[in-house]
PQR file of N, CA, C, O and H, with PARSE charges and radii, in Angstrom:
ATOM      1  N   MET A   1     -31.415   9.602 -18.705 -0.4000 1.5000
ATOM      2  CA  MET A   1     -32.450   8.842 -17.881 -0.0000 2.0000
ATOM      3  C   MET A   1     -33.994   9.067 -19.087  0.5500 1.7000
ATOM      4  O   MET A   1     -34.235   9.816 -20.033 -0.5500 1.4000
ATOM      5  N   VAL A   2     -34.583   8.191 -18.527 -0.4000 1.5000
ATOM      6  CA  VAL A   2     -35.797   8.131 -19.791 -0.0000 2.0000
ATOM      7  C   VAL A   2     -36.832   9.120 -18.269  0.5500 1.7000
ATOM      8  O   VAL A   2     -36.599   8.928 -17.076 -0.5500 1.4000
ATOM      9  H   VAL A   2     -34.388   7.582 -17.758  0.4000 1.0000
ATOM     10  N   ASN A   3     -37.539   9.766 -18.629 -0.4000 1.5000
ATOM     11  CA  ASN A   3     -38.674  10.312 -18.091 -0.0000 2.0000
ATOM     12  C   ASN A   3     -40.629   9.530 -17.649  0.5500 1.7000
ATOM     13  O   ASN A   3     -41.737   9.524 -18.186 -0.5500 1.4000
ATOM     14  H   ASN A   3     -37.729   9.921 -19.598  0.4000 1.0000
ATOM     15  N   ILE A   4     -39.962   8.987 -16.344 -0.4000 1.5000
ATOM     16  CA  ILE A   4     -41.028   7.819 -16.448 -0.0000 2.0000
ATOM     17  C   ILE A   4     -42.070   8.640 -15.466  0.5500 1.7000
ATOM     18  O   ILE A   4     -42.909   7.927 -14.916 -0.5500 1.4000
ATOM     19  H   ILE A   4     -39.062   8.992 -15.908  0.4000 1.0000
ATOM     20  N   THR A   5     -42.114   9.953 -15.199 -0.4000 1.5000
ATOM     21  CA  THR A   5     -43.281  10.733 -14.387 -0.0000 2.0000
ATOM     22  C   THR A   5     -45.062  11.029 -15.094  0.5500 1.7000
ATOM     23  O   THR A   5     -45.921  11.714 -14.539 -0.5500 1.4000
ATOM     24  H   THR A   5     -41.432  10.532 -15.646  0.4000 1.0000
ATOM     25  N   LYS A   6     -45.254  10.121 -16.722 -0.4000 1.5000
ATOM     26  CA  LYS A   6     -46.462  10.111 -16.921 -0.0000 2.0000
ATOM     27  C   LYS A   6     -46.519   8.613 -16.908  0.5500 1.7000
ATOM     28  O   LYS A   6     -46.800   8.341 -18.075 -0.5500 1.4000
ATOM     29  H   LYS A   6     -44.557   9.564 -17.173  0.4000 1.0000
ATOM     30  N   LYS A   7     -46.436   7.752 -16.400 -0.4000 1.5000
ATOM     31  CA  LYS A   7     -46.184   5.969 -16.634 -0.0000 2.0000
ATOM     32  C   LYS A   7     -47.115   6.354 -15.109  0.5500 1.7000
ATOM     33  O   LYS A   7     -46.875   7.121 -14.177 -0.5500 1.4000
ATOM     34  H   LYS A   7     -46.207   7.972 -15.452  0.4000 1.0000
ATOM     35  N   SER A   8     -48.185   5.468 -15.386 -0.4000 1.5000
ATOM     36  CA  SER A   8     -48.459   4.360 -14.408 -0.0000 2.0000
ATOM     37  C   SER A   8     -47.688   3.244 -13.929  0.5500 1.7000
ATOM     38  O   SER A   8     -46.957   2.475 -14.552 -0.5500 1.4000
ATOM     39  H   SER A   8     -48.379   4.844 -16.143  0.4000 1.0000
ATOM     40  N   ASN A   9     -48.055   3.307 -12.408 -0.4000 1.5000
ATOM     41  CA  ASN A   9     -47.910   1.756 -11.530 -0.0000 2.0000
ATOM     42  C   ASN A   9     -48.393   0.642 -12.130  0.5500 1.7000
ATOM     43  O   ASN A   9     -49.390   0.490 -12.835 -0.5500 1.4000
ATOM     44  H   ASN A   9     -48.649   3.932 -11.901  0.4000 1.0000
ATOM     45  N   THR A  10     -47.706   0.015 -11.826 -0.4000 1.5000
ATOM     46  CA  THR A  10     -47.782  -1.762 -11.983 -0.0000 2.0000
ATOM     47  C   THR A  10     -47.038  -2.751 -10.451  0.5500 1.7000
ATOM     48  O   THR A  10     -45.993  -2.644  -9.809 -0.5500 1.4000
ATOM     49  H   THR A  10     -46.896   0.139 -11.254  0.4000 1.0000
ATOM     50  N   LEU A  11     -47.959  -3.458 -10.398 -0.4000 1.5000
ATOM     51  CA  LEU A  11     -48.028  -4.738  -9.253 -0.0000 2.0000
ATOM     52  C   LEU A  11     -47.054  -5.535 -10.241  0.5500 1.7000
ATOM     53  O   LEU A  11     -47.384  -6.321 -11.129 -0.5500 1.4000
ATOM     54  H   LEU A  11     -48.808  -3.544 -10.919  0.4000 1.0000
ATOM     55  N   ARG A  12     -46.452  -5.346 -10.064 -0.4000 1.5000
ATOM     56  CA  ARG A  12     -45.372  -6.821 -10.916 -0.0000 2.0000
ATOM     57  C   ARG A  12     -45.263  -7.561  -9.079  0.5500 1.7000
ATOM     58  O   ARG A  12     -45.441  -7.041  -7.977 -0.5500 1.4000
ATOM     59  H   ARG A  12     -46.183  -4.707  -9.343  0.4000 1.0000
ATOM     60  N   LYS A  13     -44.950  -8.742  -9.446 -0.4000 1.5000
ATOM     61  CA  LYS A  13     -44.516 -10.157  -8.268 -0.0000 2.0000
ATOM     62  C   LYS A  13     -42.681 -11.182  -8.728  0.5500 1.7000
ATOM     63  O   LYS A  13     -42.377 -11.628  -9.834 -0.5500 1.4000
ATOM     64  H   LYS A  13     -44.806  -9.164 -10.341  0.4000 1.0000
ATOM     65  N   ALA A  14     -41.934 -11.240  -7.579 -0.4000 1.5000
ATOM     66  CA  ALA A  14     -41.226 -12.044  -8.616 -0.0000 2.0000
ATOM     67  C   ALA A  14     -40.883 -13.145  -7.283  0.5500 1.7000
ATOM     68  O   ALA A  14     -40.964 -12.883  -6.083 -0.5500 1.4000
ATOM     69  H   ALA A  14     -42.181 -10.878  -6.680  0.4000 1.0000
ATOM     70  N   ILE A  15     -40.534 -14.269  -7.840 -0.4000 1.5000
ATOM     71  CA  ILE A  15     -40.838 -15.629  -7.131 -0.0000 2.0000
ATOM     72  C   ILE A  15     -39.044 -15.857  -7.192  0.5500 1.7000
ATOM     73  O   ILE A  15     -38.821 -16.004  -8.394 -0.5500 1.4000
ATOM     74  H   ILE A  15     -40.468 -14.481  -8.815  0.4000 1.0000
ATOM     75  N   ALA A  16     -38.174 -15.916  -6.701 -0.4000 1.5000
ATOM     76  CA  ALA A  16     -37.507 -16.555  -6.285 -0.0000 2.0000
ATOM     77  C   ALA A  16     -36.466 -17.736  -5.623  0.5500 1.7000
ATOM     78  O   ALA A  16     -36.044 -17.351  -4.533 -0.5500 1.4000
ATOM     79  H   ALA A  16     -38.355 -15.796  -5.725  0.4000 1.0000
ATOM     80  N   SER A  17     -35.848 -19.345  -6.095 -0.4000 1.5000
ATOM     81  CA  SER A  17     -35.937 -20.256  -5.465 -0.0000 2.0000
ATOM     82  C   SER A  17     -34.242 -20.433  -4.902  0.5500 1.7000
ATOM     83  O   SER A  17     -33.811 -19.291  -4.740 -0.5500 1.4000
ATOM     84  H   SER A  17     -36.191 -19.658  -6.980  0.4000 1.0000
ATOM     85  N   ALA A  18     -33.680 -20.974  -4.723 -0.4000 1.5000
ATOM     86  CA  ALA A  18     -32.191 -21.615  -4.423 -0.0000 2.0000
ATOM     87  C   ALA A  18     -31.920 -22.672  -3.481  0.5500 1.7000
ATOM     88  O   ALA A  18     -32.418 -22.821  -2.365 -0.5500 1.4000
ATOM     89  H   ALA A  18     -34.030 -21.901  -4.854  0.4000 1.0000
ATOM     90  N   THR A  19     -30.929 -23.501  -4.169 -0.4000 1.5000
ATOM     91  CA  THR A  19     -30.476 -25.079  -3.629 -0.0000 2.0000
ATOM     92  C   THR A  19     -29.588 -24.917  -2.865  0.5500 1.7000
ATOM     93  O   THR A  19     -28.587 -24.415  -3.378 -0.5500 1.4000
ATOM     94  H   THR A  19     -30.524 -23.380  -5.075  0.4000 1.0000
ATOM     95  N   VAL A  20     -29.508 -25.220  -1.429 -0.4000 1.5000
ATOM     96  CA  VAL A  20     -28.774 -25.417  -1.597 -0.0000 2.0000
ATOM     97  C   VAL A  20     -27.527 -26.814  -0.175  0.5500 1.7000
ATOM     98  O   VAL A  20     -27.681 -27.244   0.968 -0.5500 1.4000
ATOM     99  H   VAL A  20     -30.320 -25.627  -1.012  0.4000 1.0000
ATOM    100  N   ARG A  21     -26.670 -26.923  -1.060 -0.4000 1.5000
ATOM    101  CA  ARG A  21     -26.156 -28.458  -0.670 -0.0000 2.0000
ATOM    102  C   ARG A  21     -24.975 -28.404   0.721  0.5500 1.7000
ATOM    103  O   ARG A  21     -24.102 -27.678   1.198 -0.5500 1.4000
ATOM    104  H   ARG A  21     -26.545 -26.573  -1.988  0.4000 1.0000
ATOM    105  N   VAL A  22     -25.591 -29.583   0.920 -0.4000 1.5000
ATOM    106  CA  VAL A  22     -24.964 -29.226   2.744 -0.0000 2.0000
ATOM    107  C   VAL A  22     -24.698 -31.016   2.793  0.5500 1.7000
ATOM    108  O   VAL A  22     -25.435 -31.974   2.558 -0.5500 1.4000
ATOM    109  H   VAL A  22     -26.299 -30.173   0.532  0.4000 1.0000
ATOM    110  N   SER A  23     -23.161 -30.869   3.253 -0.4000 1.5000
ATOM    111  CA  SER A  23     -22.632 -32.258   2.878 -0.0000 2.0000
ATOM    112  C   SER A  23     -22.788 -32.970   4.518  0.5500 1.7000
ATOM    113  O   SER A  23     -22.319 -34.086   4.743 -0.5500 1.4000
ATOM    114  H   SER A  23     -22.563 -30.091   3.444  0.4000 1.0000
ATOM    115  N   LYS A  24     -23.434 -32.243   5.487 -0.4000 1.5000
ATOM    116  CA  LYS A  24     -23.678 -33.640   6.642 -0.0000 2.0000
ATOM    117  C   LYS A  24     -25.443 -33.611   6.941  0.5500 1.7000
ATOM    118  O   LYS A  24     -26.009 -32.748   6.271 -0.5500 1.4000
ATOM    119  H   LYS A  24     -23.815 -31.337   5.304  0.4000 1.0000
ATOM    120  N   GLN A  25     -26.184 -34.278   7.676 -0.4000 1.5000
ATOM    121  CA  GLN A  25     -26.745 -34.132   8.305 -0.0000 2.0000
ATOM    122  C   GLN A  25     -27.445 -33.645   9.683  0.5500 1.7000
ATOM    123  O   GLN A  25     -28.496 -33.242  10.181 -0.5500 1.4000
ATOM    124  H   GLN A  25     -25.724 -34.980   8.220  0.4000 1.0000
ATOM    125  N   GLU A  26     -26.004 -33.997   9.952 -0.4000 1.5000
ATOM    126  CA  GLU A  26     -26.436 -32.543  10.993 -0.0000 2.0000
ATOM    127  C   GLU A  26     -26.795 -31.338  10.794  0.5500 1.7000
ATOM    128  O   GLU A  26     -27.776 -31.383  11.537 -0.5500 1.4000
ATOM    129  H   GLU A  26     -25.150 -34.324   9.548  0.4000 1.0000
ATOM    130  N   THR A  27     -26.801 -30.706  10.554 -0.4000 1.5000
ATOM    131  CA  THR A  27     -26.241 -29.387   9.983 -0.0000 2.0000
ATOM    132  C   THR A  27     -27.817 -29.026   8.940  0.5500 1.7000
ATOM    133  O   THR A  27     -27.896 -27.906   8.436 -0.5500 1.4000
ATOM    134  H   THR A  27     -26.005 -30.669   9.950  0.4000 1.0000
ATOM    135  N   ILE A  28     -28.479 -29.615   8.806 -0.4000 1.5000
ATOM    136  CA  ILE A  28     -30.011 -29.582   7.834 -0.0000 2.0000
ATOM    137  C   ILE A  28     -30.776 -30.051   8.579  0.5500 1.7000
ATOM    138  O   ILE A  28     -31.889 -30.322   8.130 -0.5500 1.4000
ATOM    139  H   ILE A  28     -28.415 -30.525   9.216  0.4000 1.0000
ATOM    140  N   ASP A  29     -30.413 -30.391  10.322 -0.4000 1.5000
ATOM    141  CA  ASP A  29     -31.392 -30.990  11.317 -0.0000 2.0000
ATOM    142  C   ASP A  29     -31.058 -29.510  12.696  0.5500 1.7000
ATOM    143  O   ASP A  29     -31.575 -29.170  13.760 -0.5500 1.4000
ATOM    144  H   ASP A  29     -29.508 -30.171  10.687  0.4000 1.0000
ATOM    145  N   ALA A  30     -30.263 -29.185  12.093 -0.4000 1.5000
ATOM    146  CA  ALA A  30     -30.251 -27.800  13.051 -0.0000 2.0000
ATOM    147  C   ALA A  30     -30.555 -27.054  12.505  0.5500 1.7000
ATOM    148  O   ALA A  30     -31.279 -26.393  13.250 -0.5500 1.4000
ATOM    149  H   ALA A  30     -29.843 -29.462  11.229  0.4000 1.0000
ATOM    150  N   VAL A  31     -30.484 -26.275  10.896 -0.4000 1.5000
ATOM    151  CA  VAL A  31     -31.252 -25.516  10.047 -0.0000 2.0000
ATOM    152  C   VAL A  31     -33.053 -25.701  10.065  0.5500 1.7000
ATOM    153  O   VAL A  31     -33.876 -24.792   9.950 -0.5500 1.4000
ATOM    154  H   VAL A  31     -29.895 -26.812  10.291  0.4000 1.0000
ATOM    155  N   VAL A  32     -33.300 -27.081  10.236 -0.4000 1.5000
ATOM    156  CA  VAL A  32     -35.183 -27.532  10.282 -0.0000 2.0000
ATOM    157  C   VAL A  32     -35.604 -27.131  11.533  0.5500 1.7000
ATOM    158  O   VAL A  32     -36.663 -26.618  11.894 -0.5500 1.4000
ATOM    159  H   VAL A  32     -32.631 -27.819  10.330  0.4000 1.0000
ATOM    160  N   GLN A  33     -34.425 -27.503  12.249 -0.4000 1.5000
ATOM    161  CA  GLN A  33     -34.764 -27.542  13.768 -0.0000 2.0000
ATOM    162  C   GLN A  33     -34.619 -25.382  14.234  0.5500 1.7000
ATOM    163  O   GLN A  33     -35.125 -24.740  15.155 -0.5500 1.4000
ATOM    164  H   GLN A  33     -33.565 -27.920  11.955  0.4000 1.0000
ATOM    165  N   ARG A  34     -34.150 -25.159  13.637 -0.4000 1.5000
ATOM    166  CA  ARG A  34     -33.609 -23.147  13.867 -0.0000 2.0000
ATOM    167  C   ARG A  34     -32.868 -23.696  15.519  0.5500 1.7000
ATOM    168  O   ARG A  34     -33.404 -23.262  16.539 -0.5500 1.4000
ATOM    169  H   ARG A  34     -33.739 -25.681  12.889  0.4000 1.0000
ATOM    170  N   LYS A  35     -32.124 -24.274  15.593 -0.4000 1.5000
ATOM    171  CA  LYS A  35     -30.919 -24.267  16.589 -0.0000 2.0000
ATOM    172  C   LYS A  35     -29.413 -23.319  15.791  0.5500 1.7000
ATOM    173  O   LYS A  35     -28.737 -22.496  16.409 -0.5500 1.4000
ATOM    174  H   LYS A  35     -31.689 -24.626  14.765  0.4000 1.0000
ATOM    175  N   VAL A  36     -29.284 -23.551  14.951 -0.4000 1.5000
ATOM    176  CA  VAL A  36     -27.649 -22.787  14.585 -0.0000 2.0000
ATOM    177  C   VAL A  36     -27.511 -21.625  15.154  0.5500 1.7000
ATOM    178  O   VAL A  36     -28.192 -20.608  15.286 -0.5500 1.4000
ATOM    179  H   VAL A  36     -29.833 -24.220  14.449  0.4000 1.0000
ATOM    180  N   PRO A  37     -26.531 -21.979  15.448 -0.5600 1.5000
ATOM    181  CA  PRO A  37     -25.623 -21.660  16.719  0.2800 2.0000
ATOM    182  C   PRO A  37     -25.169 -19.387  16.428  0.5500 1.7000
ATOM    183  O   PRO A  37     -24.732 -18.438  17.078 -0.5500 1.4000
ATOM    184  N   LYS A  38     -25.579 -19.637  15.341 -0.4000 1.5000
ATOM    185  CA  LYS A  38     -25.708 -18.143  14.448 -0.0000 2.0000
ATOM    186  C   LYS A  38     -27.063 -17.155  14.565  0.5500 1.7000
ATOM    187  O   LYS A  38     -27.316 -15.971  14.790 -0.5500 1.4000
ATOM    188  H   LYS A  38     -25.934 -20.409  14.813  0.4000 1.0000
ATOM    189  N   GLY A  39     -27.779 -18.419  14.265 -0.4000 1.5000
ATOM    190  CA  GLY A  39     -29.362 -17.755  13.956 -0.0000 2.0000
ATOM    191  C   GLY A  39     -30.602 -18.374  13.098  0.5500 1.7000
ATOM    192  O   GLY A  39     -30.583 -19.447  12.495 -0.5500 1.4000
ATOM    193  H   GLY A  39     -27.574 -19.381  14.083  0.4000 1.0000
ATOM    194  N   ASP A  40     -31.355 -17.733  13.157 -0.4000 1.5000
ATOM    195  CA  ASP A  40     -32.798 -19.012  12.196 -0.0000 2.0000
ATOM    196  C   ASP A  40     -31.629 -17.895  11.051  0.5500 1.7000
ATOM    197  O   ASP A  40     -31.210 -16.742  10.947 -0.5500 1.4000
ATOM    198  H   ASP A  40     -31.370 -16.862  13.647  0.4000 1.0000
ATOM    199  N   VAL A  41     -31.553 -19.316  10.367 -0.4000 1.5000
ATOM    200  CA  VAL A  41     -31.637 -19.928   9.053 -0.0000 2.0000
ATOM    201  C   VAL A  41     -32.415 -18.983   8.080  0.5500 1.7000
ATOM    202  O   VAL A  41     -31.954 -17.984   7.528 -0.5500 1.4000
ATOM    203  H   VAL A  41     -31.894 -20.253  10.452  0.4000 1.0000
ATOM    204  N   PHE A  42     -33.483 -19.408   7.990 -0.4000 1.5000
ATOM    205  CA  PHE A  42     -34.649 -19.154   7.389 -0.0000 2.0000
ATOM    206  C   PHE A  42     -35.125 -17.440   7.456  0.5500 1.7000
ATOM    207  O   PHE A  42     -35.276 -16.925   6.348 -0.5500 1.4000
ATOM    208  H   PHE A  42     -33.858 -20.220   8.438  0.4000 1.0000
ATOM    209  N   GLU A  43     -35.367 -16.545   8.667 -0.4000 1.5000
ATOM    210  CA  GLU A  43     -35.613 -15.774   8.216 -0.0000 2.0000
ATOM    211  C   GLU A  43     -33.517 -14.146   8.029  0.5500 1.7000
ATOM    212  O   GLU A  43     -33.170 -13.027   7.651 -0.5500 1.4000
ATOM    213  H   GLU A  43     -35.245 -16.963   9.567  0.4000 1.0000
ATOM    214  N   PHE A  44     -33.123 -15.192   8.547 -0.4000 1.5000
ATOM    215  CA  PHE A  44     -32.320 -14.339   7.698 -0.0000 2.0000
ATOM    216  C   PHE A  44     -32.057 -14.275   6.564  0.5500 1.7000
ATOM    217  O   PHE A  44     -31.384 -13.429   5.975 -0.5500 1.4000
ATOM    218  H   PHE A  44     -33.405 -16.101   8.854  0.4000 1.0000
ATOM    219  N   ALA A  45     -32.793 -15.547   6.022 -0.4000 1.5000
ATOM    220  CA  ALA A  45     -32.800 -15.457   4.248 -0.0000 2.0000
ATOM    221  C   ALA A  45     -34.211 -14.831   3.988  0.5500 1.7000
ATOM    222  O   ALA A  45     -34.257 -14.345   2.857 -0.5500 1.4000
ATOM    223  H   ALA A  45     -33.340 -16.234   6.500  0.4000 1.0000
ATOM    224  N   ARG A  46     -35.141 -14.723   4.551 -0.4000 1.5000
ATOM    225  CA  ARG A  46     -36.383 -13.216   4.238 -0.0000 2.0000
ATOM    226  C   ARG A  46     -34.928 -12.146   3.928  0.5500 1.7000
ATOM    227  O   ARG A  46     -34.474 -11.815   2.833 -0.5500 1.4000
ATOM    228  H   ARG A  46     -35.103 -15.117   5.470  0.4000 1.0000
ATOM    229  N   ALA A  47     -34.473 -11.807   5.201 -0.4000 1.5000
ATOM    230  CA  ALA A  47     -34.355 -10.398   6.077 -0.0000 2.0000
ATOM    231  C   ALA A  47     -33.261  -9.824   4.121  0.5500 1.7000
ATOM    232  O   ALA A  47     -33.366  -8.789   3.463 -0.5500 1.4000
ATOM    233  H   ALA A  47     -34.842 -12.076   6.091  0.4000 1.0000
ATOM    234  N   ALA A  48     -32.715 -10.602   3.972 -0.4000 1.5000
ATOM    235  CA  ALA A  48     -31.525 -11.492   2.638 -0.0000 2.0000
ATOM    236  C   ALA A  48     -32.378 -10.730   1.977  0.5500 1.7000
ATOM    237  O   ALA A  48     -32.448  -9.501   1.979 -0.5500 1.4000
ATOM    238  H   ALA A  48     -32.630 -11.443   4.507  0.4000 1.0000
ATOM    239  N   GLY A  49     -33.189 -11.699   1.269 -0.4000 1.5000
ATOM    240  CA  GLY A  49     -34.679 -11.017  -0.246 -0.0000 2.0000
ATOM    241  C   GLY A  49     -35.032  -9.598   0.065  0.5500 1.7000
ATOM    242  O   GLY A  49     -35.055  -8.640  -0.707 -0.5500 1.4000
ATOM    243  H   GLY A  49     -33.132 -12.697   1.268  0.4000 1.0000
ATOM    244  N   LEU A  50     -35.290  -9.643   1.288 -0.4000 1.5000
ATOM    245  CA  LEU A  50     -35.584  -7.755   1.377 -0.0000 2.0000
ATOM    246  C   LEU A  50     -35.278  -6.981   0.699  0.5500 1.7000
ATOM    247  O   LEU A  50     -35.865  -6.275  -0.121 -0.5500 1.4000
ATOM    248  H   LEU A  50     -35.271 -10.422   1.915  0.4000 1.0000
ATOM    249  N   PHE A  51     -33.668  -7.151   1.236 -0.4000 1.5000
ATOM    250  CA  PHE A  51     -31.857  -6.681   0.708 -0.0000 2.0000
ATOM    251  C   PHE A  51     -32.032  -6.112  -0.782  0.5500 1.7000
ATOM    252  O   PHE A  51     -32.276  -5.033  -1.323 -0.5500 1.4000
ATOM    253  H   PHE A  51     -33.191  -7.724   1.903  0.4000 1.0000
ATOM    254  N   GLY A  52     -31.755  -7.520  -1.161 -0.4000 1.5000
ATOM    255  CA  GLY A  52     -31.889  -7.946  -2.175 -0.0000 2.0000
ATOM    256  C   GLY A  52     -33.085  -6.665  -3.598  0.5500 1.7000
ATOM    257  O   GLY A  52     -32.981  -5.972  -4.610 -0.5500 1.4000
ATOM    258  H   GLY A  52     -31.557  -8.396  -0.721  0.4000 1.0000
ATOM    259  N   VAL A  53     -33.626  -6.943  -3.032 -0.4000 1.5000
ATOM    260  CA  VAL A  53     -34.877  -5.881  -3.697 -0.0000 2.0000
ATOM    261  C   VAL A  53     -34.731  -4.813  -3.445  0.5500 1.7000
ATOM    262  O   VAL A  53     -34.710  -4.110  -4.456 -0.5500 1.4000
ATOM    263  H   VAL A  53     -33.711  -7.506  -2.209  0.4000 1.0000
ATOM    264  N   LYS A  54     -34.579  -4.165  -2.321 -0.4000 1.5000
ATOM    265  CA  LYS A  54     -34.611  -2.531  -2.241 -0.0000 2.0000
ATOM    266  C   LYS A  54     -33.322  -1.750  -2.727  0.5500 1.7000
ATOM    267  O   LYS A  54     -33.045  -0.551  -2.695 -0.5500 1.4000
ATOM    268  H   LYS A  54     -34.596  -4.736  -1.501  0.4000 1.0000
ATOM    269  N   ARG A  55     -32.118  -3.685  -3.532 -0.4000 1.5000
ATOM    270  CA  ARG A  55     -30.876  -2.348  -4.179 -0.0000 2.0000
ATOM    271  C   ARG A  55     -31.434  -3.036  -5.962  0.5500 1.7000
ATOM    272  O   ARG A  55     -30.782  -2.921  -7.000 -0.5500 1.4000
ATOM    273  H   ARG A  55     -32.343  -4.659  -3.558  0.4000 1.0000
ATOM    274  N   THR A  56     -32.485  -3.563  -5.835 -0.4000 1.5000
ATOM    275  CA  THR A  56     -32.871  -4.533  -7.925 -0.0000 2.0000
ATOM    276  C   THR A  56     -32.518  -2.717  -8.367  0.5500 1.7000
ATOM    277  O   THR A  56     -31.388  -2.780  -8.853 -0.5500 1.4000
ATOM    278  H   THR A  56     -33.014  -3.656  -4.992  0.4000 1.0000
ATOM    279  N   SER A  57     -32.953  -1.276  -8.404 -0.4000 1.5000
ATOM    280  CA  SER A  57     -32.809  -0.161  -8.838 -0.0000 2.0000
ATOM    281  C   SER A  57     -30.391  -0.082  -9.197  0.5500 1.7000
ATOM    282  O   SER A  57     -29.439   0.127  -9.949 -0.5500 1.4000
ATOM    283  H   SER A  57     -33.870  -1.225  -8.009  0.4000 1.0000
ATOM    284  N   ASP A  58     -30.664  -0.281  -8.505 -0.4000 1.5000
ATOM    285  CA  ASP A  58     -28.672  -0.541  -8.502 -0.0000 2.0000
ATOM    286  C   ASP A  58     -27.991  -1.870  -9.459  0.5500 1.7000
ATOM    287  O   ASP A  58     -26.872  -2.282  -9.766 -0.5500 1.4000
ATOM    288  H   ASP A  58     -31.437  -0.451  -7.895  0.4000 1.0000
ATOM    289  N   VAL A  59     -29.501  -2.249  -9.714 -0.4000 1.5000
ATOM    290  CA  VAL A  59     -28.156  -3.666 -10.104 -0.0000 2.0000
ATOM    291  C   VAL A  59     -28.271  -3.986 -11.941  0.5500 1.7000
ATOM    292  O   VAL A  59     -27.474  -4.485 -12.735 -0.5500 1.4000
ATOM    293  H   VAL A  59     -30.410  -1.914  -9.466  0.4000 1.0000
ATOM    294  N   ILE A  60     -29.709  -3.404 -12.098 -0.4000 1.5000
ATOM    295  CA  ILE A  60     -30.327  -3.533 -13.214 -0.0000 2.0000
ATOM    296  C   ILE A  60     -30.345  -2.426 -13.753  0.5500 1.7000
ATOM    297  O   ILE A  60     -30.869  -1.526 -13.097 -0.5500 1.4000
ATOM    298  H   ILE A  60     -30.357  -2.998 -11.453  0.4000 1.0000
ATOM    299  N   PRO A  61     -29.827  -2.113 -15.029 -0.5600 1.5000
ATOM    300  CA  PRO A  61     -29.761  -1.222 -16.283  0.2800 2.0000
ATOM    301  C   PRO A  61     -31.563  -0.719 -15.718  0.5500 1.7000
ATOM    302  O   PRO A  61     -32.402  -1.428 -15.161 -0.5500 1.4000
ATOM    303  N   ASP A  62     -31.643   0.539 -16.079 -0.4000 1.5000
ATOM    304  CA  ASP A  62     -32.752   1.287 -16.535 -0.0000 2.0000
ATOM    305  C   ASP A  62     -34.297   0.816 -15.415  0.5500 1.7000
ATOM    306  O   ASP A  62     -35.433   1.155 -15.746 -0.5500 1.4000
ATOM    307  H   ASP A  62     -30.962   1.114 -16.532  0.4000 1.0000
ATOM    308  N   CYS A  63     -34.057   0.159 -14.360 -0.4000 1.5000
ATOM    309  CA  CYS A  63     -34.440  -0.523 -13.695 -0.0000 2.0000
ATOM    310  C   CYS A  63     -35.295   1.401 -12.285  0.5500 1.7000
ATOM    311  O   CYS A  63     -34.366   1.758 -11.560 -0.5500 1.4000
ATOM    312  H   CYS A  63     -33.134  -0.117 -14.092  0.4000 1.0000
ATOM    313  N   HIS A  64     -35.994   1.875 -12.148 -0.4000 1.5000
ATOM    314  CA  HIS A  64     -35.661   2.723 -11.517 -0.0000 2.0000
ATOM    315  C   HIS A  64     -37.482   2.449 -10.202  0.5500 1.7000
ATOM    316  O   HIS A  64     -38.671   2.130 -10.191 -0.5500 1.4000
ATOM    317  H   HIS A  64     -36.749   1.585 -12.736  0.4000 1.0000
ATOM    318  N   PRO A  65     -36.293   2.909  -9.360 -0.5600 1.5000
ATOM    319  CA  PRO A  65     -36.706   3.104  -7.621  0.2800 2.0000
ATOM    320  C   PRO A  65     -38.063   2.981  -7.456  0.5500 1.7000
ATOM    321  O   PRO A  65     -38.560   3.082  -6.334 -0.5500 1.4000
TER
END
């Protein structure tokens, strides 16, 4: 492994996007109105994004936490 002790911190920004295809208009309406029985889809997506960020160093080679 490469020693990064003396490396200065760098501010980085990542932007992600997704396309979701849904076959029923009622599903889209439920998501937009936040009435999905299992919970708020948008909040779940935000939480999943945070979990993904925390696992970056496990998935990308030579990416240090």
